[in-house]
PAMARSE-585962 format. One record per residue: residue number from 1; residue in one letter; x, y, z of N, C-alpha, C, O in turn. Coordinates in steps of 0.2 Angstrom, whole numbers. Layout:
NUM  A  X  Y  Z  X  Y  Z  X  Y  Z  X  Y  Z
...
This chain:
1  X  25  35  -57  22  35  -50  15  38  -50  11  36  -46
2  X  14  43  -55  8  46  -55  3  41  -58  -3  41  -56
3  X  5  37  -63  1  31  -65  -1  26  -60  -6  24  -59
4  X  4  25  -56  3  20  -50  -2  23  -45  -6  19  -43
5  X  -1  29  -44  -6  32  -39  -13  32  -42  -18  31  -38
6  X  -14  33  -48  -21  33  -51  -24  26  -50  -30  25  -49
7  X  -20  20  -52  -22  14  -52  -23  11  -44  -28  8  -43
8  X  -19  14  -40  -20  12  -33  -26  15  -30  -30  12  -26
9  X  -28  21  -33  -34  25  -30  -40  21  -33  -45  20  -29
10  X  -40  19  -39  -46  15  -42  -46  8  -38  -52  6  -37
11  X  -41  5  -36  -41  -1  -32  -44  0  -25  -49  -3  -23
12  X  -42  6  -22  -45  8  -15  -53  9  -16  -56  6  -11
13  X  -55  12  -21  -62  13  -22  -66  7  -23  -71  6  -20
14  X  -63  3  -27  -66  -4  -28  -67  -8  -22  -72  -11  -21
15  X  -62  -8  -18  -62  -12  -12  -68  -10  -7  -71  -14  -4
16  X  -69  -3  -7  -75  0  -3  -82  -2  -6  -87  -2  -3
17  X  -82  -4  -12  -88  -6  -16  -90  -13  -14  -96  -15  -15
18  X  -86  -17  -11  -88  -24  -9  -86  -25  -1  -82  -29  0
19  X  -89  -21  3  -88  -21  10  -90  -28  13  -88  -30  19
20  X  -95  -31  10  -97  -38  12  -93  -44  11  -94  -49  14
21  X  -88  -43  7  -83  -48  5  -77  -47  10  -74  -42  10
22  X  -75  -52  13  -69  -51  18  -62  -49  14  -61  -51  8
23  X  -58  -45  18  -52  -42  15  -48  -48  12  -45  -47  6
24  X  -47  -53  16  -42  -59  14  -45  -62  7  -41  -64  3
25  X  -52  -63  7  -54  -66  1  -53  -61  -5  -52  -64  -11
26  X  -53  -55  -5  -52  -50  -10  -44  -51  -12  -43  -51  -18
27  X  -40  -52  -7  -33  -53  -8  -32  -60  -12  -28  -60  -17
28  X  -36  -65  -11  -36  -71  -15  -37  -70  -22  -33  -72  -27
29  X  -42  -66  -24  -44  -65  -31  -39  -61  -34  -36  -62  -40
30  X  -36  -56  -31  -31  -51  -33  -25  -55  -34  -21  -54  -39
31  X  -23  -60  -30  -17  -64  -30  -17  -68  -36  -12  -69  -40
32  X  -23  -72  -37  -23  -76  -43  -22  -73  -49  -18  -75  -54
33  X  -25  -67  -50  -24  -63  -56  -17  -61  -57  -14  -62  -63
34  X  -14  -58  -52  -7  -56  -52  -2  -62  -53  3  -61  -57
35  X  -3  -67  -50  1  -73  -51  1  -75  -58  7  -76  -61
36  X  -4  -76  -61  -5  -79  -68  -2  -74  -73  2  -75  -77
37  X  -4  -67  -72  -2  -62  -77  6  -61  -77  9  -61  -82
38  X  9  -61  -71  16  -60  -70  20  -66  -73  25  -65  -76
39  X  17  -72  -71  20  -78  -74  21  -79  -81  26  -80  -84
40  X  15  -77  -85  15  -77  -92  19  -72  -95  23  -74  -100
41  X  19  -66  -92  24  -61  -95  31  -62  -94  35  -61  -99
42  X  33  -65  -88  40  -67  -87  42  -72  -92  48  -72  -94
43  X  38  -77  -93  40  -82  -98  41  -80  -105  45  -82  -108
44  X  36  -75  -107  37  -72  -113  43  -68  -114  47  -68  -119
45  X  45  -65  -109  52  -61  -108  58  -65  -107  63  -63  -108
46  X  57  -72  -106  62  -76  -105  66  -74  -99  72  -75  -99
47  X  63  -71  -94  66  -70  -87  65  -75  -82  59  -77  -81
48  X  70  -77  -79  69  -83  -74  64  -81  -68  64  -76  -65
49  X  59  -85  -68  53  -83  -64  54  -82  -57  52  -78  -53
50  X  59  -87  -54  60  -87  -47  66  -82  -45  68  -82  -39
51  X  69  -78  -49  74  -73  -48  80  -76  -45  82  -82  -45
52  X  84  -72  -42  91  -73  -39  91  -73  -32  93  -78  -29
53  X  89  -68  -29  89  -67  -21  82  -70  -19  78  -66  -17
54  X  82  -76  -18  75  -79  -16  73  -77  -9  67  -76  -8
55  X  78  -77  -4  76  -75  3  74  -68  3  69  -66  6
56  X  77  -63  -1  75  -56  -1  68  -56  -4  64  -52  -2
57  X  67  -59  -9  60  -59  -13  55  -62  -8  49  -59  -9
58  X  56  -67  -5  51  -70  0  49  -65  5  44  -64  7
59  X  55  -62  8  53  -57  13  49  -51  11  44  -49  14
60  X  51  -49  5  47  -44  1  39  -46  0  35  -42  2
61  X  39  -52  -2  32  -55  -2  28  -55  4  22  -53  4
62  X  31  -57  10  28  -58  16  26  -51  19  20  -50  21
63  X  30  -46  19  29  -40  22  24  -36  17  19  -32  20
64  X  24  -37  11  20  -34  6  13  -37  7  8  -33  7
65  X  12  -43  8  6  -46  10  2  -44  16  -4  -42  16
66  X  6  -44  21  4  -41  28  1  -34  27  -4  -32  29
67  X  5  -30  24  3  -23  23  -4  -22  19  -8  -19  21
68  X  -4  -26  13  -10  -26  9  -16  -28  13  -22  -25  12
69  X  -16  -34  16  -22  -37  20  -24  -32  25  -30  -31  25
70  X  -20  -29  29  -22  -24  34  -24  -18  31  -29  -15  34
71  X  -22  -16  26  -24  -10  22  -31  -11  20  -35  -6  20
72  X  -32  -17  17  -39  -18  14  -44  -18  20  -50  -16  19
73  X  -42  -21  26  -46  -21  32  -48  -13  34  -54  -12  35
74  X  -43  -9  34  -44  -2  36  -49  1  31  -53  6  33
75  X  -48  0  24  -52  3  19  -59  1  20  -64  6  19
76  X  -61  -5  22  -68  -7  23  -71  -4  30  -77  -4  31
77  X  -66  -2  35  -69  0  41  -70  7  42  -74  10  46
78  X  -65  11  39  -65  19  40  -66  22  33  -65  19  28
79  X  -67  29  34  -67  33  27  -61  32  23  -55  31  26
80  X  -62  33  17  -57  31  12  -50  36  13  -45  33  13
81  X  -51  42  14  -46  47  14  -42  46  21  -36  46  21
82  X  -45  44  26  -42  43  32  -38  36  32  -32  37  34
83  X  -40  31  29  -36  25  28  -30  26  24  -25  24  25
84  X  -31  30  18  -25  31  14  -20  36  17  -14  35  17
85  X  -22  41  21  -18  45  25  -13  41  30  -7  42  30
86  X  -17  37  34  -13  33  39  -8  28  35  -2  28  38
87  X  -10  26  29  -5  21  26  1  25  23  6  22  23
88  X  0  32  22  6  36  20  11  37  25  15  42  24
89  X  10  34  31  15  35  36  21  30  35  26  31  38
90  X  20  26  29  25  21  28  32  24  26  37  21  28
91  X  33  30  23  40  33  22  44  34  29  50  34  29
92  X  40  35  34  44  36  41  47  30  42  53  30  44
93  X  44  24  42  47  17  43  52  16  38  57  13  40
94  X  51  18  32  56  17  26  63  20  28  68  17  28
95  X  62  26  30  68  30  32  72  28  38  78  27  38
96  X  68  26  43  71  24  50  74  17  48  80  16  51
97  X  71  12  45  74  6  43  80  7  38  85  3  39
98  X  80  12  34  85  13  30  92  14  33  97  13  31
99  X  91  17  39  97  19  43  101  12  45  107  12  45
100  X  97  7  47  100  1  49  101  -4  44  106  -8  44
101  X  97  -4  39  98  -9  33  102  -7  27  106  -10  25
102  X  101  0  25  104  3  20  110  7  22  113  10  17
103  X  111  8  28  116  13  31  115  20  29  120  23  27
104  X  109  22  28  107  29  26  108  34  32  107  32  38
105  X  109  40  31  109  45  36  103  49  37  99  50  32
106  X  101  50  43  95  54  45  97  60  49  100  59  54
107  X  95  66  47  96  72  50  91  73  56  86  70  56
108  X  94  76  62  90  77  68  83  80  66  78  78  69
109  X  83  85  61  76  88  60  71  84  57  65  85  58
110  X  73  78  54  69  73  51  64  70  57  59  68  55
111  X  67  69  63  63  66  68  57  71  70  52  69  72
112  X  59  78  70  53  82  71  48  82  66  42  82  68
113  X  49  81  59  45  80  54  41  73  55  35  73  54
114  X  44  68  58  41  62  59  36  63  65  30  60  64
115  X  37  66  70  33  68  75  27  72  73  21  70  75
116  X  28  76  68  22  80  65  17  75  62  11  76  62
117  X  20  71  58  16  66  54  12  62  59  6  60  58
118  X  15  59  64  12  55  69  6  59  73  1  56  74
119  X  8  65  75  2  69  78  -4  70  73  -9  70  75
120  X  -2  71  67  -8  71  62  -12  65  62  -18  65  62
121  X  -9  59  62  -13  53  63  -17  52  69  -22  50  69
122  X  -14  55  75  -18  55  81  -24  60  81  -29  58  83
123  X  -23  65  77  -28  70  76  -34  67  72  -40  67  74
124  X  -32  63  67  -37  60  63  -41  55  67  -47  54  67
125  X  -38  51  71  -41  46  75  -45  49  81  -51  46  82
126  X  -43  54  84  -46  57  90  -52  61  89  -56  62  93
127  X  -52  64  83  -58  69  81  -63  66  76  -68  70  75
128  X  -62  60  74  -67  58  69  -70  51  72  -66  46  73
129  X  -76  52  74  -79  46  77  -80  40  73  -80  34  75
130  X  -79  41  66  -79  35  61  -72  31  61  -72  26  59
131  X  -67  34  64  -61  31  65  -59  28  72  -58  32  76
132  X  -60  22  72  -58  19  79  -51  17  80  -47  17  75
133  X  -49  16  86  -42  15  88  -39  9  85  -34  8  83
134  X  -44  3  85  -41  -3  82  -39  -2  74  -34  -5  72
135  X  -44  2  71  -42  3  64  -36  7  63  -32  5  58
136  X  -34  11  67  -28  15  67  -22  11  68  -17  11  65
137  X  -23  6  73  -17  2  74  -16  -3  68  -10  -4  66
138  X  -21  -5  65  -20  -9  59  -17  -5  54  -13  -8  50
139  X  -19  1  53  -16  5  48  -9  7  49  -5  7  44
140  X  -7  8  55  0  9  57  4  3  55  10  4  53
141  X  2  -3  57  5  -9  56  6  -10  49  11  -12  46
142  X  1  -9  45  1  -9  38  6  -5  35  10  -7  30
143  X  7  2  37  12  6  35  19  4  37  23  5  33
144  X  19  1  42  26  -1  45  28  -7  40  34  -7  38
145  X  24  -12  38  25  -17  34  27  -15  27  31  -17  23
146  X  23  -10  25  24  -7  18  31  -3  18  35  -4  13
147  X  33  0  23  40  3  24  45  -2  23  50  -1  19
148  X  45  -8  26  49  -14  25  49  -16  18  55  -18  15
149  X  43  -16  15  43  -19  8  47  -14  3  50  -16  -1
150  X  46  -7  4  50  -3  0  57  -3  1  61  -3  -4
151  X  60  -5  7  67  -6  8  69  -12  4  74  -12  1
152  X  65  -17  4  67  -23  1  67  -22  -7  71  -25  -11
153  X  62  -18  -10  62  -16  -17  69  -13  -19  72  -15  -24
154  X  71  -9  -14  77  -5  -16  83  -10  -15  88  -9  -19
155  X  83  -14  -11  89  -19  -10  89  -24  -16  94  -26  -18
156  X  83  -25  -19  83  -30  -25  84  -27  -31  83  -30  -36
157  X  84  -20  -32  84  -17  -38  89  -19  -43  88  -18  -49
158  X  95  -21  -40  101  -22  -45  101  -30  -47  105  -32  -51
159  X  97  -34  -44  97  -41  -45  90  -44  -48  91  -49  -51
160  X  85  -40  -48  78  -43  -50  75  -39  -54  75  -33  -54
161  X  71  -42  -59  67  -39  -64  60  -37  -60  58  -40  -55
162  X  58  -31  -61  52  -28  -57  46  -34  -57  43  -34  -52
163  X  45  -37  -62  39  -42  -62  41  -48  -58  36  -51  -56
164  X  47  -50  -57  49  -55  -53  47  -53  -45  45  -57  -42
165  X  49  -47  -44  47  -44  -37  39  -45  -36  37  -47  -31
166  X  36  -43  -41  28  -43  -41  26  -50  -40  21  -51  -37
167  X  29  -55  -44  27  -62  -44  27  -65  -37  23  -69  -36
168  X  32  -63  -33  33  -66  -27  28  -64  -22  26  -67  -17
169  X  25  -58  -23  19  -55  -19  14  -60  -19  12  -63  -13
170  X  10  -62  -24  5  -67  -24  7  -74  -22  4  -78  -19
171  X  13  -76  -24  16  -82  -23  17  -84  -16  15  -89  -14
172  X  18  -79  -12  19  -80  -5  12  -79  -1  10  -83  4
173  X  8  -74  -4  2  -73  -1  -4  -78  -2  -7  -80  3
174  X  -4  -81  -8  -10  -85  -9  -11  -91  -5  -16  -92  -3
175  X  -6  -95  -3  -7  -101  1  -10  -99  8  -14  -103  10
176  X  -7  -94  11  -10  -92  18  -17  -89  17  -21  -91  21
177  X  -18  -85  12  -24  -82  11  -30  -87  9  -36  -86  12
178  X  -28  -92  6  -33  -98  4  -35  -101  10  -41  -103  11
179  X  -31  -103  15  -32  -106  21  -37  -102  25  -42  -104  28
180  X  -35  -95  26  -40  -91  30  -47  -90  26  -52  -90  30
181  X  -47  -90  20  -53  -89  16  -58  -95  17  -64  -94  17
182  X  -54  -101  17  -58  -107  18  -63  -107  24  -69  -109  23
183  X  -61  -103  29  -65  -103  35  -70  -97  35  -74  -96  40
184  X  -69  -92  30  -73  -86  30  -75  -84  23  -74  -79  21
185  X  -78  -89  20  -79  -88  13  -86  -85  12  -91  -87  14
186  X  -86  -79  7  -92  -76  5  -93  -77  -2  -88  -74  -6
187  X  -98  -80  -5  -98  -81  -12  -100  -74  -16  -105  -71  -14
188  X  -96  -72  -20  -97  -66  -24  -104  -67  -28  -105  -72  -31
189  X  -108  -61  -29  -113  -62  -33  -114  -56  -38  -111  -50  -36
190  X  -116  -57  -44  -117  -51  -49  -111  -47  -50  -106  -50  -53
191  X  -112  -41  -49  -106  -36  -50  -100  -37  -46  -95  -35  -48
192  X  -101  -41  -41  -95  -43  -36  -89  -45  -41  -83  -44  -40
193  X  -91  -50  -45  -86  -53  -49  -82  -48  -53  -76  -49  -54
194  X  -85  -44  -56  -82  -39  -61  -78  -34  -56  -72  -32  -59
195  X  -80  -32  -51  -76  -28  -46  -70  -31  -44  -65  -28  -44
196  X  -70  -38  -42  -65  -41  -40  -59  -42  -45  -53  -41  -44
197  X  -62  -43  -52  -57  -43  -57  -54  -37  -58  -48  -36  -59
198  X  -58  -31  -58  -55  -24  -58  -50  -23  -53  -45  -20  -54
199  X  -51  -25  -47  -46  -24  -41  -39  -28  -43  -34  -25  -42
200  X  -40  -34  -46  -34  -37  -48  -30  -33  -54  -24  -33  -53
201  X  -34  -31  -59  -31  -27  -64  -27  -21  -62  -21  -19  -63
202  X  -31  -17  -57  -28  -11  -55  -22  -12  -51  -17  -8  -51
203  X  -22  -17  -46  -17  -18  -42  -10  -20  -46  -5  -18  -44
204  X  -11  -24  -51  -6  -27  -55  -2  -21  -58  4  -20  -58
205  X  -6  -17  -62  -3  -11  -65  0  -6  -60  5  -3  -61
206  X  -3  -5  -54  -1  0  -49  6  -3  -46  11  1  -46
207  X  6  -9  -45  12  -12  -42  18  -12  -47  24  -11  -46
208  X  16  -13  -54  22  -13  -59  24  -6  -60  31  -5  -60
209  X  20  -1  -60  23  6  -61  26  8  -55  31  12  -56
210  X  24  6  -49  27  9  -43  34  5  -42  39  9  -41
211  X  35  -1  -44  41  -5  -43  46  -2  -48  52  -1  -46
212  X  44  0  -54  49  3  -59  51  10  -57  57  12  -57
213  X  46  14  -54  48  20  -51  53  20  -46  58  24  -46
214  X  52  16  -41  57  15  -36  64  12  -38  69  14  -35
215  X  64  8  -43  70  5  -45  74  10  -50  80  10  -50
216  X  71  15  -53  74  19  -58  74  26  -56  78  30  -59
217  X  70  29  -51  70  36  -50  73  37  -43  75  33  -39
218  X  74  44  -42  76  46  -35  71  45  -30  65  46  -31
219  X  72  41  -25  67  38  -20  63  44  -17  57  43  -16
220  X  66  49  -15  63  55  -12  58  58  -16  52  59  -14
221  X  60  59  -23  55  62  -27  50  57  -29  44  60  -30
222  X  51  51  -30  46  46  -32  41  46  -26  35  46  -27
223  X  43  45  -20  39  45  -14  34  51  -13  28  50  -12
224  X  37  57  -15  33  63  -14  27  63  -19  22  65  -18
225  X  28  60  -25  23  60  -30  17  55  -28  11  56  -30
226  X  19  50  -24  13  46  -21  8  49  -17  3  47  -16
227  X  10  55  -14  5  58  -10  -1  62  -14  -5  64  -11
228  X  -1  61  -20  -7  63  -24  -12  59  -22  -18  60  -23
229  X  -11  53  -19  -16  48  -17  -21  51  -12  -27  49  -12
230  X  -18  55  -8  -23  58  -3  -28  62  -6  -34  62  -5
231  X  -26  66  -11  -31  70  -15  -36  66  -19  -42  67  -19
232  X  -33  61  -22  -38  56  -26  -43  53  -21  -49  53  -22
233  X  -41  51  -15  -45  48  -10  -50  53  -7  -56  51  -7
234  X  -48  59  -6  -53  64  -4  -59  65  -10  -65  66  -8
235  X  -56  66  -16  -61  67  -22  -66  61  -22  -72  62  -23
236  X  -63  55  -23  -67  49  -24  -72  48  -18  -78  46  -19
237  X  -69  49  -12  -73  48  -6  -79  53  -6  -84  50  -3
238  X  -78  59  -8  -84  64  -8  -89  62  -13  -95  62  -11
239  X  -87  61  -19  -91  60  -24  -95  53  -25  -100  52  -27
240  X  -91  48  -23  -94  41  -23  -97  38  -17  -101  34  -17
241  X  -94  41  -11  -97  38  -4  -100  44  0  -102  42  6
242  X  -100  50  -2  -102  55  2  -98  57  8  -101  59  13
243  X  -92  55  8  -88  56  14  -86  63  15  -82  66  10
244  X  -87  66  20  -85  73  22  -81  73  28  -82  69  33
245  X  -77  78  30  -73  79  36  -74  86  39  -75  91  35
246  X  -73  86  45  -72  93  48  -65  96  47  -61  93  45
247  X  -65  102  49  -59  106  48  -53  103  52  -47  102  49
248  X  -54  100  58  -48  97  62  -46  90  58  -40  89  58
249  X  -50  87  55  -48  81  52  -44  82  46  -39  79  44
250  X  -46  88  42  -42  90  37  -35  92  39  -30  91  36
251  X  -35  95  45  -28  97  48  -24  91  49  -18  92  48
252  X  -27  86  52  -23  80  54  -20  77  47  -14  75  47
253  X  -24  77  42  -22  74  36  -16  78  33  -11  76  31
254  X  -17  85  34  -12  90  31  -5  89  35  0  89  32
255  X  -6  88  42  0  87  46  4  80  44  10  80  43
256  X  0  75  42  4  69  40  7  70  33  13  68  33
257  X  4  73  28  7  74  22  13  79  22  18  78  19
258  X  12  85  26  17  90  26  23  87  30  29  88  28
259  X  22  83  35  27  80  39  31  75  35  38  76  35
260  X  28  71  31  32  67  26  35  70  21  41  69  19
261  X  32  75  18  35  79  12  41  83  14  46  83  11
262  X  41  86  20  46  89  23  52  85  24  58  86  23
263  X  51  79  27  56  74  28  59  72  21  65  71  21
264  X  55  70  16  58  68  10  62  74  6  67  73  3
265  X  60  80  8  64  86  5  71  86  8  76  87  5
266  X  71  86  15  77  86  18  82  80  16  88  80  15
267  X  78  74  15  82  68  14  85  68  7  88  63  4
């Protein structure tokens, strides 16, 4: 999960380096790389490419695509650390959905921790003029879709190879993304091509390491390690984009992270 966090952080930074390229177009390049890479490796491993639980895999692909597209939009619109922090609300939705889908138990104190995290998100939005309400809404929807995706990964852990789950992500995403991109195409120039390739590489490795972590480790411990991403975002945002925050914004980020970590500890 630490390796996944590093690759996700490098992906996030790379997306902010190409703000002139639409988010869906970035997804197209990322999906082509992931689709080809996953297909080739699965064939070499002699693993059935289309898996067993096709309905579950398609659902995982759809919600994962929605989450990633909206997250890329927020990355391009607001500061790096703010976008990443809002995205980290996803464990709340994972836990709540786990009650209905996986029949997991939620203790009453966990709802207090959920509220703490949401208050943190409100503080980030309300006190930072660079963070508009629309971006926050997109970020929360992205986090919700991400929560559903994590639930599906857990449901598929006994029936599917990690790369099959990853393969369905671009398989589902690419047709829709291509249609949208056709009407909003921006031709990459110069370094754009290398950055787009690097985004594909980083995302592929990040998804692979994350999927293995969720399939083989304790979910609460694995999820808590992912919060190193907030620290990565603050460091990269400061040194690469000159992003700084006031004390209250840091407090909002802290409330989100502490609320989620306390929930995972109780869970």
